C-alpha positions as CSV (number, residue, x, y, z in Angstrom):
1,X,26.6,4.9,-3.5
2,X,26.3,8.9,-3.7
3,X,22.9,9.2,-2.9
4,X,22.1,10.7,0.7
5,X,19.4,8.6,3.4
6,X,17.0,11.8,2.8
7,X,16.9,11.0,-0.8
8,X,16.8,7.3,-0.7
9,X,14.2,7.8,1.8
10,X,12.0,10.1,-0.2
11,X,11.9,8.0,-2.9
12,X,11.0,5.0,-1.3
13,X,8.0,6.7,0.0
14,X,7.0,8.0,-3.0
15,X,7.0,4.4,-4.7
16,X,5.4,3.3,-1.3
17,X,2.2,6.1,-1.9
18,X,2.4,4.8,-5.5
19,X,2.1,1.0,-5.0
20,X,0.0,1.6,-2.5
21,X,-2.6,3.1,-4.7
22,X,-1.9,1.1,-7.7
23,X,-2.5,-1.7,-5.7
24,X,-5.2,-0.1,-4.2
25,X,-7.6,0.5,-7.2
26,X,-8.0,-3.1,-8.4
27,X,-8.7,-4.7,-4.7
28,X,-11.8,-1.9,-4.2
29,X,-13.1,-2.9,-8.2
30,X,-13.2,-6.6,-6.9
31,X,-14.6,-5.8,-3.1
32,X,-17.4,-3.5,-5.0
33,X,-18.4,-7.0,-7.1
34,X,-17.7,-9.2,-4.5
35,X,-20.5,-7.0,-2.3
36,X,-22.8,-7.0,-5.1
37,X,-22.5,-10.9,-5.2
38,X,-22.9,-11.5,-1.9
39,X,-26.0,-9.1,-1.8
40,X,-27.5,-10.8,-5.0
41,X,-27.1,-14.1,-3.1
42,X,-28.2,-13.5,0.8
43,X,-30.0,-10.5,0.2
44,X,-28.3,-8.6,3.1
45,X,-28.3,-5.6,3.2
46,X,-24.6,-4.6,2.6
47,X,-22.6,-1.9,0.7
48,X,-19.2,-0.3,0.4
49,X,-19.4,2.8,2.3
50,X,-17.0,6.2,2.0
51,X,-16.0,5.6,5.3
52,X,-15.1,1.9,4.8
53,X,-12.6,2.6,1.6
54,X,-11.2,5.7,3.0
55,X,-10.1,3.5,5.8
56,X,-9.1,0.5,4.1
57,X,-7.3,3.0,1.3
58,X,-5.6,4.5,4.8
59,X,-4.8,1.3,6.0
60,X,-2.8,0.3,2.8
61,X,-0.8,3.4,2.7
62,X,0.5,2.9,6.3
63,X,1.4,-0.7,5.5
64,X,3.1,0.3,2.2
65,X,5.0,3.2,4.4
66,X,5.7,1.0,7.1
67,X,7.0,-1.8,4.3
68,X,9.3,1.4,2.8
69,X,10.6,2.1,6.3
70,X,11.7,-2.0,6.9
71,X,13.5,-2.0,3.7
72,X,15.0,1.7,4.2
73,X,16.5,0.4,7.1
74,X,17.9,-2.8,5.9
75,X,19.7,-0.8,3.1
76,X,21.1,1.5,5.4
77,X,22.5,-0.8,7.4
78,X,24.1,-2.7,3.8
79,X,27.7,-2.4,3.5
80,X,27.8,-0.8,-0.2
81,X,31.1,-3.3,-1.2
82,X,28.7,-6.5,-0.1
83,X,26.1,-5.2,-2.7
84,X,28.1,-5.7,-5.8
């Protein structure tokens, strides 16, 4: 109550980007470790490429933004009297 939809949308997308970045970092580090374990166990020439890492990061941002948009849609349709 009291905030415009544009303001709430901006805050929501900022949080989506922050969560995407914070979630990507530990996932990326775990993936690097798993790549090394897999390489050591199988001797297959696999590695985390920059293209693959950037693609996953972009997909992570898109998913978080889409999730935020769905939440915003639900927030816009909510009746303020029902919230409290």
